FIROMAR-795527 format. One record per residue (C-alpha): residue in one letter; x, y, z. Coordinates in steps of 0.2 Angstrom, whole numbers, padded with zeros to 4 digits. Example, Ala and Ser with C-alpha at 12.3 -4.5 7.8 and 13.67 -1.06 7.14 Angstrom:
<sites>
+------+-------+-------+-------+
! rest !  east ! north !    up !
+------+-------+-------+-------+
!    A !  0062 ! -0022 !  0039 !
!    S !  0068 ! -0005 !  0036 !
+------+-------+-------+-------+
</sites>
This chain:
<sites>
+------+-------+-------+-------+
! rest !  east ! north !    up !
+------+-------+-------+-------+
!    X ! -0218 !  0224 !  0311 !
!    X ! -0235 !  0221 !  0304 !
!    X ! -0241 !  0233 !  0291 !
!    X ! -0256 !  0234 !  0280 !
!    X ! -0255 !  0232 !  0261 !
!    X ! -0268 !  0234 !  0249 !
!    X ! -0267 !  0221 !  0235 !
!    X ! -0276 !  0223 !  0218 !
!    X ! -0280 !  0208 !  0207 !
!    X ! -0280 !  0212 !  0189 !
!    X ! -0277 !  0195 !  0182 !
!    X ! -0295 !  0191 !  0176 !
!    X ! -0313 !  0197 !  0179 !
!    X ! -0315 !  0184 !  0192 !
!    X ! -0301 !  0192 !  0202 !
!    X ! -0304 !  0211 !  0197 !
!    X ! -0311 !  0216 !  0214 !
!    X ! -0300 !  0223 !  0227 !
!    X ! -0296 !  0213 !  0242 !
!    X ! -0287 !  0218 !  0258 !
!    X ! -0274 !  0207 !  0268 !
!    X ! -0262 !  0210 !  0282 !
!    X ! -0245 !  0204 !  0276 !
!    X ! -0229 !  0203 !  0285 !
!    X ! -0217 !  0201 !  0270 !
!    X ! -0213 !  0210 !  0254 !
!    X ! -0212 !  0197 !  0240 !
!    X ! -0199 !  0197 !  0227 !
!    X ! -0191 !  0186 !  0214 !
!    X ! -0176 !  0176 !  0219 !
!    X ! -0168 !  0175 !  0201 !
!    X ! -0173 !  0179 !  0183 !
!    X ! -0183 !  0166 !  0173 !
!    X ! -0171 !  0155 !  0164 !
!    X ! -0175 !  0154 !  0145 !
!    X ! -0180 !  0137 !  0139 !
!    X ! -0177 !  0128 !  0122 !
!    X ! -0188 !  0113 !  0118 !
!    X ! -0191 !  0102 !  0103 !
!    X ! -0208 !  0100 !  0095 !
!    X ! -0219 !  0087 !  0104 !
!    X ! -0209 !  0088 !  0120 !
!    X ! -0214 !  0096 !  0137 !
!    X ! -0207 !  0113 !  0141 !
!    X ! -0206 !  0119 !  0159 !
!    X ! -0203 !  0137 !  0164 !
!    X ! -0198 !  0141 !  0182 !
!    X ! -0202 !  0157 !  0192 !
!    X ! -0193 !  0158 !  0209 !
!    X ! -0201 !  0169 !  0223 !
!    X ! -0197 !  0174 !  0241 !
!    X ! -0208 !  0179 !  0255 !
!    X ! -0224 !  0176 !  0245 !
!    X ! -0235 !  0177 !  0260 !
!    X ! -0253 !  0179 !  0255 !
!    X ! -0249 !  0186 !  0238 !
!    X ! -0252 !  0175 !  0222 !
!    X ! -0242 !  0171 !  0207 !
!    X ! -0249 !  0171 !  0189 !
!    X ! -0242 !  0165 !  0172 !
!    X ! -0247 !  0175 !  0156 !
!    X ! -0243 !  0174 !  0138 !
!    X ! -0235 !  0191 !  0133 !
!    X ! -0239 !  0192 !  0115 !
!    X ! -0257 !  0188 !  0116 !
!    X ! -0260 !  0195 !  0134 !
!    X ! -0268 !  0179 !  0139 !
!    X ! -0269 !  0174 !  0157 !
!    X ! -0264 !  0155 !  0158 !
!    X ! -0263 !  0152 !  0177 !
!    X ! -0267 !  0160 !  0194 !
!    X ! -0259 !  0152 !  0209 !
!    X ! -0263 !  0134 !  0208 !
!    X ! -0278 !  0136 !  0195 !
!    X ! -0277 !  0134 !  0176 !
!    X ! -0287 !  0148 !  0168 !
!    X ! -0284 !  0145 !  0150 !
!    X ! -0294 !  0132 !  0141 !
!    X ! -0278 !  0125 !  0133 !
!    X ! -0277 !  0107 !  0140 !
!    X ! -0259 !  0107 !  0137 !
!    X ! -0255 !  0120 !  0150 !
!    X ! -0252 !  0115 !  0168 !
!    X ! -0245 !  0123 !  0184 !
!    X ! -0236 !  0116 !  0199 !
!    X ! -0226 !  0124 !  0214 !
!    X ! -0213 !  0119 !  0226 !
!    X ! -0217 !  0125 !  0244 !
!    X ! -0224 !  0141 !  0236 !
!    X ! -0207 !  0146 !  0232 !
!    X ! -0204 !  0139 !  0214 !
!    X ! -0219 !  0140 !  0202 !
!    X ! -0218 !  0130 !  0186 !
!    X ! -0227 !  0133 !  0170 !
!    X ! -0229 !  0116 !  0161 !
!    X ! -0233 !  0116 !  0142 !
!    X ! -0235 !  0098 !  0135 !
!    X ! -0233 !  0093 !  0117 !
!    X ! -0226 !  0110 !  0113 !
!    X ! -0229 !  0117 !  0095 !
!    X ! -0220 !  0129 !  0085 !
!    X ! -0233 !  0142 !  0089 !
!    X ! -0229 !  0141 !  0108 !
!    X ! -0213 !  0150 !  0104 !
!    X ! -0212 !  0167 !  0113 !
!    X ! -0211 !  0177 !  0129 !
!    X ! -0220 !  0171 !  0145 !
!    X ! -0223 !  0182 !  0161 !
!    X ! -0223 !  0178 !  0179 !
!    X ! -0233 !  0190 !  0190 !
!    X ! -0235 !  0194 !  0208 !
!    X ! -0251 !  0203 !  0213 !
!    X ! -0242 !  0217 !  0223 !
!    X ! -0246 !  0235 !  0221 !
!    X ! -0238 !  0240 !  0210 !
!    X ! -0237 !  0223 !  0201 !
!    X ! -0221 !  0214 !  0200 !
!    X ! -0216 !  0204 !  0185 !
!    X ! -0202 !  0196 !  0175 !
!    X ! -0202 !  0187 !  0158 !
!    X ! -0194 !  0171 !  0151 !
!    X ! -0192 !  0166 !  0133 !
!    X ! -0198 !  0149 !  0126 !
!    X ! -0189 !  0144 !  0110 !
!    X ! -0196 !  0129 !  0100 !
!    X ! -0184 !  0120 !  0089 !
!    X ! -0190 !  0110 !  0074 !
!    X ! -0181 !  0096 !  0065 !
!    X ! -0179 !  0099 !  0047 !
!    X ! -0193 !  0094 !  0035 !
!    X ! -0191 !  0094 !  0016 !
!    X ! -0207 !  0102 !  0007 !
!    X ! -0212 !  0091 ! -0007 !
!    X ! -0221 !  0104 ! -0018 !
!    X ! -0207 !  0116 ! -0021 !
!    X ! -0194 !  0103 ! -0021 !
!    X ! -0189 !  0095 ! -0038 !
!    X ! -0195 !  0078 ! -0042 !
!    X ! -0186 !  0065 ! -0054 !
!    X ! -0181 !  0073 ! -0070 !
!    X ! -0179 !  0067 ! -0088 !
!    X ! -0168 !  0079 ! -0099 !
!    X ! -0159 !  0078 ! -0115 !
!    X ! -0140 !  0078 ! -0115 !
!    X ! -0132 !  0095 ! -0116 !
!    X ! -0147 !  0104 ! -0109 !
!    X ! -0146 !  0114 ! -0093 !
!    X ! -0153 !  0107 ! -0077 !
!    X ! -0159 !  0116 ! -0061 !
!    X ! -0162 !  0105 ! -0046 !
!    X ! -0172 !  0113 ! -0031 !
!    X ! -0174 !  0108 ! -0013 !
!    X ! -0184 !  0118 !  0000 !
!    X ! -0185 !  0113 !  0018 !
!    X ! -0193 !  0121 !  0034 !
!    X ! -0187 !  0120 !  0052 !
!    X ! -0181 !  0130 !  0067 !
!    X ! -0167 !  0135 !  0066 !
!    X ! -0169 !  0137 !  0047 !
!    X ! -0161 !  0122 !  0039 !
!    X ! -0146 !  0122 !  0027 !
!    X ! -0146 !  0112 !  0011 !
!    X ! -0132 !  0101 !  0005 !
!    X ! -0132 !  0091 ! -0012 !
!    X ! -0122 !  0075 ! -0015 !
!    X ! -0123 !  0061 ! -0027 !
!    X ! -0129 !  0045 ! -0020 !
!    X ! -0115 !  0034 ! -0027 !
!    X ! -0101 !  0046 ! -0021 !
!    X ! -0097 !  0053 ! -0038 !
!    X ! -0091 !  0071 ! -0040 !
!    X ! -0102 !  0085 ! -0045 !
!    X ! -0095 !  0096 ! -0059 !
!    X ! -0096 !  0115 ! -0057 !
!    X ! -0098 !  0128 ! -0070 !
!    X ! -0079 !  0131 ! -0069 !
!    X ! -0075 !  0113 ! -0073 !
!    X ! -0070 !  0110 ! -0055 !
!    X ! -0076 !  0094 ! -0047 !
!    X ! -0083 !  0093 ! -0029 !
!    X ! -0091 !  0080 ! -0019 !
!    X ! -0104 !  0091 ! -0011 !
!    X ! -0113 !  0108 ! -0014 !
!    X ! -0122 !  0120 ! -0002 !
!    X ! -0137 !  0129 ! -0007 !
!    X ! -0155 !  0126 ! -0011 !
!    X ! -0152 !  0126 ! -0030 !
!    X ! -0140 !  0114 ! -0039 !
!    X ! -0136 !  0121 ! -0057 !
!    X ! -0129 !  0109 ! -0070 !
!    X ! -0125 !  0117 ! -0086 !
!    X ! -0125 !  0106 ! -0102 !
!    X ! -0128 !  0090 ! -0093 !
!    X ! -0119 !  0074 ! -0099 !
!    X ! -0123 !  0056 ! -0098 !
!    X ! -0109 !  0054 ! -0084 !
!    X ! -0119 !  0066 ! -0073 !
!    X ! -0135 !  0055 ! -0074 !
!    X ! -0140 !  0046 ! -0058 !
!    X ! -0148 !  0049 ! -0041 !
!    X ! -0144 !  0065 ! -0032 !
!    X ! -0147 !  0068 ! -0013 !
!    X ! -0154 !  0084 ! -0006 !
!    X ! -0150 !  0084 !  0013 !
!    X ! -0158 !  0096 !  0025 !
!    X ! -0150 !  0099 !  0042 !
!    X ! -0151 !  0112 !  0056 !
!    X ! -0142 !  0104 !  0071 !
!    X ! -0159 !  0097 !  0077 !
!    X ! -0159 !  0078 !  0074 !
!    X ! -0164 !  0070 !  0063 !
!    X ! -0157 !  0077 !  0047 !
!    X ! -0168 !  0072 !  0032 !
!    X ! -0164 !  0069 !  0014 !
!    X ! -0174 !  0067 ! -0003 !
!    X ! -0168 !  0057 ! -0017 !
!    X ! -0170 !  0065 ! -0035 !
!    X ! -0166 !  0054 ! -0050 !
!    X ! -0159 !  0063 ! -0065 !
!    X ! -0161 !  0054 ! -0081 !
!    X ! -0152 !  0060 ! -0096 !
!    X ! -0158 !  0054 ! -0114 !
!    X ! -0147 !  0053 ! -0129 !
!    X ! -0147 !  0043 ! -0145 !
!    X ! -0136 !  0027 ! -0147 !
!    X ! -0117 !  0028 ! -0152 !
!    X ! -0105 !  0014 ! -0156 !
!    X ! -0087 !  0011 ! -0155 !
!    X ! -0077 ! -0004 ! -0161 !
!    X ! -0059 ! -0008 ! -0155 !
!    X ! -0055 ! -0020 ! -0169 !
!    X ! -0064 ! -0017 ! -0186 !
!    X ! -0053 ! -0031 ! -0195 !
!    X ! -0053 ! -0048 ! -0187 !
!    X ! -0044 ! -0063 ! -0195 !
!    X ! -0048 ! -0081 ! -0192 !
!    X ! -0044 ! -0098 ! -0201 !
!    X ! -0057 ! -0111 ! -0205 !
!    X ! -0062 ! -0121 ! -0190 !
!    X ! -0056 ! -0107 ! -0177 !
!    X ! -0068 ! -0100 ! -0164 !
!    X ! -0068 ! -0081 ! -0165 !
!    X ! -0077 ! -0067 ! -0155 !
!    X ! -0082 ! -0050 ! -0162 !
!    X ! -0084 ! -0036 ! -0150 !
!    X ! -0094 ! -0020 ! -0151 !
!    X ! -0098 ! -0007 ! -0137 !
!    X ! -0113 !  0005 ! -0137 !
!    X ! -0120 !  0019 ! -0126 !
!    X ! -0138 !  0024 ! -0126 !
!    X ! -0152 !  0030 ! -0115 !
!    X ! -0166 !  0025 ! -0115 !
!    X ! -0157 !  0008 ! -0116 !
!    X ! -0156 !  0002 ! -0134 !
!    X ! -0161 ! -0013 ! -0144 !
!    X ! -0145 ! -0022 ! -0149 !
!    X ! -0142 ! -0035 ! -0162 !
!    X ! -0130 ! -0042 ! -0175 !
!    X ! -0133 ! -0042 ! -0194 !
!    X ! -0123 ! -0053 ! -0207 !
!    X ! -0116 ! -0048 ! -0224 !
!    X ! -0133 ! -0053 ! -0232 !
!    X ! -0143 ! -0041 ! -0222 !
!    X ! -0151 ! -0054 ! -0211 !
!    X ! -0150 ! -0054 ! -0192 !
!    X ! -0138 ! -0066 ! -0184 !
!    X ! -0148 ! -0079 ! -0174 !
!    X ! -0144 ! -0086 ! -0157 !
!    X ! -0140 ! -0104 ! -0163 !
!    X ! -0128 ! -0119 ! -0160 !
!    X ! -0115 ! -0111 ! -0171 !
!    X ! -0117 ! -0092 ! -0166 !
!    X ! -0117 ! -0087 ! -0148 !
!    X ! -0123 ! -0069 ! -0144 !
!    X ! -0120 ! -0061 ! -0127 !
!    X ! -0125 ! -0043 ! -0121 !
!    X ! -0117 ! -0036 ! -0105 !
!    X ! -0126 ! -0020 ! -0100 !
!    X ! -0123 ! -0008 ! -0086 !
!    X ! -0133 !  0008 ! -0085 !
!    X ! -0132 !  0016 ! -0102 !
!    X ! -0117 !  0006 ! -0108 !
!    X ! -0118 ! -0011 ! -0117 !
!    X ! -0105 ! -0023 ! -0123 !
!    X ! -0110 ! -0034 ! -0137 !
!    X ! -0102 ! -0050 ! -0141 !
!    X ! -0104 ! -0062 ! -0156 !
!    X ! -0095 ! -0078 ! -0155 !
!    X ! -0093 ! -0090 ! -0170 !
!    X ! -0089 ! -0107 ! -0163 !
!    X ! -0081 ! -0114 ! -0179 !
!    X ! -0078 ! -0102 ! -0194 !
!    X ! -0082 ! -0109 ! -0211 !
!    X ! -0079 ! -0101 ! -0228 !
!    X ! -0097 ! -0094 ! -0229 !
!    X ! -0094 ! -0085 ! -0212 !
!    X ! -0081 ! -0073 ! -0220 !
!    X ! -0087 ! -0055 ! -0223 !
!    X ! -0094 ! -0040 ! -0215 !
!    X ! -0104 ! -0040 ! -0199 !
!    X ! -0114 ! -0025 ! -0192 !
!    X ! -0118 ! -0022 ! -0173 !
!    X ! -0134 ! -0012 ! -0172 !
!    X ! -0141 ! -0001 ! -0158 !
!    X ! -0158 !  0007 ! -0158 !
!    X ! -0168 !  0018 ! -0146 !
!    X ! -0182 !  0030 ! -0147 !
!    X ! -0170 !  0044 ! -0151 !
!    X ! -0161 !  0036 ! -0166 !
!    X ! -0151 !  0022 ! -0171 !
!    X ! -0133 !  0018 ! -0177 !
!    X ! -0122 !  0004 ! -0182 !
!    X ! -0104 ! -0002 ! -0183 !
!    X ! -0095 ! -0014 ! -0195 !
!    X ! -0082 ! -0028 ! -0192 !
!    X ! -0074 ! -0037 ! -0207 !
!    X ! -0070 ! -0055 ! -0204 !
!    X ! -0057 ! -0061 ! -0216 !
!    X ! -0048 ! -0077 ! -0219 !
!    X ! -0030 ! -0081 ! -0213 !
!    X ! -0019 ! -0097 ! -0217 !
!    X ! -0021 ! -0111 ! -0205 !
!    X ! -0005 ! -0113 ! -0194 !
!    X !  0006 ! -0127 ! -0198 !
!    X !  0009 ! -0141 ! -0186 !
!    X !  0026 ! -0147 ! -0179 !
!    X !  0032 ! -0165 ! -0179 !
!    X !  0027 ! -0166 ! -0161 !
!    X !  0009 ! -0161 ! -0165 !
!    X !  0009 ! -0143 ! -0159 !
!    X !  0005 ! -0129 ! -0170 !
!    X !  0019 ! -0117 ! -0175 !
!    X !  0015 ! -0100 ! -0181 !
!    X !  0021 ! -0096 ! -0199 !
!    X !  0029 ! -0109 ! -0210 !
!    X !  0047 ! -0115 ! -0214 !
!    X !  0055 ! -0107 ! -0230 !
!    X !  0069 ! -0120 ! -0231 !
!    X !  0066 ! -0138 ! -0236 !
!    X !  0079 ! -0152 ! -0239 !
!    X !  0080 ! -0170 ! -0240 !
!    X !  0099 ! -0171 ! -0236 !
!    X !  0102 ! -0178 ! -0219 !
!    X !  0118 ! -0169 ! -0218 !
!    X !  0109 ! -0152 ! -0220 !
!    X !  0097 ! -0156 ! -0205 !
!    X !  0101 ! -0145 ! -0190 !
!    X !  0096 ! -0149 ! -0172 !
!    X !  0087 ! -0134 ! -0166 !
!    X !  0081 ! -0128 ! -0149 !
!    X !  0062 ! -0130 ! -0150 !
!    X !  0060 ! -0113 ! -0142 !
!    X !  0072 ! -0105 ! -0155 !
!    X !  0057 ! -0102 ! -0167 !
!    X !  0050 ! -0087 ! -0176 !
!    X !  0035 ! -0079 ! -0167 !
!    X !  0027 ! -0073 ! -0182 !
!    X !  0028 ! -0072 ! -0201 !
!    X !  0036 ! -0055 ! -0199 !
!    X !  0051 ! -0062 ! -0189 !
!    X !  0053 ! -0078 ! -0199 !
!    X !  0064 ! -0070 ! -0213 !
!    X !  0075 ! -0062 ! -0200 !
!    X !  0077 ! -0079 ! -0191 !
!    X !  0083 ! -0088 ! -0207 !
!    X !  0094 ! -0074 ! -0212 !
!    X !  0102 ! -0075 ! -0196 !
!    X !  0104 ! -0094 ! -0198 !
!    X !  0111 ! -0092 ! -0216 !
!    X !  0123 ! -0078 ! -0210 !
!    X !  0131 ! -0090 ! -0198 !
!    X !  0133 ! -0104 ! -0211 !
!    X !  0141 ! -0092 ! -0223 !
!    X !  0153 ! -0086 ! -0209 !
!    X !  0158 ! -0104 ! -0206 !
!    X !  0162 ! -0108 ! -0224 !
!    X !  0173 ! -0092 ! -0226 !
!    X !  0183 ! -0097 ! -0211 !
!    X !  0186 ! -0115 ! -0218 !
!    X !  0191 ! -0108 ! -0235 !
!    X !  0204 ! -0096 ! -0227 !
!    X !  0212 ! -0111 ! -0217 !
!    X !  0213 ! -0122 ! -0232 !
!    X !  0220 ! -0109 ! -0244 !
!    X !  0239 ! -0110 ! -0238 !
!    X !  0240 ! -0129 ! -0240 !
!    X !  0233 ! -0127 ! -0258 !
!    X !  0247 ! -0115 ! -0262 !
!    X !  0261 ! -0126 ! -0256 !
+------+-------+-------+-------+
</sites>
């Protein structure tokens, strides 16, 4: 049955006057507007499903600003990113291209009935995390045993979470002394920082919207040089090649050199070979004397200097007897204590049956002498009965 309905347009000034239509249906919404989530820079589409629209019209509005965006097939707003399409006047689509975070909010679909019919849908804009340079810590240089606070600030939607890690996979030491491989939170506190905690740290921001982002913060720990020496007394005979070793730690990296007993710096020359193996704040100094002569004996100093101080360590190079040679030309450690020209006293011995050091030599000959005395005693006891007859 045809009935008359008065429809009032209130969408804009251009449609403010009352118009009269004969309509045969009462329009209604088929289903609620589905909320939409879109990433920044993508296109968002909201759909409004209407039944029995007839001669009525559909409009889209931005709720929070009370802005009319579209009326039927016309775009009202001057925002070039807004568009409208429909499917057989049943499904009306609001298109928002290249969405921005400011597009987030409620959108209304209206039918110009009297009273007006409307429903709303929410557009959520998700934003990948972004680390803010200004409030986030930059590379830091600190003195050893001082306190350090590393800060990382990120924005995004949802709000990003912050994770700290060391770039090389080393553990992070907590205030309790416990070691962990990652820390959560915008601030990483390091109390009484040590040289072992020096290196690059990663601030990682993530909120479930790819991609996650990270910033590399270099923590540099300064400390004066320190030296340790494993062997402070080194023995060598004339003509022997010998190497003196010295280990140092310093940052900034130190200047390292060797000094002889006379106070002069040992030069790199044909006789002296100087090597330096460094890794980060550690250095291994080596001084090789290719053929020791009598003037080489004495005290050597390994010296390390940087802007925070200097230190040195001493190594004493002393003379030892040159090892004796065996008859076959090989060198034997130690020397024989027993000498004789009597062929009957010579004893055939296993070449491996030799003392390994001067400390073992006396035990060796005591054991040999003990065996000889035992043999003489046995011979005497055997001959004694015949002498008494």
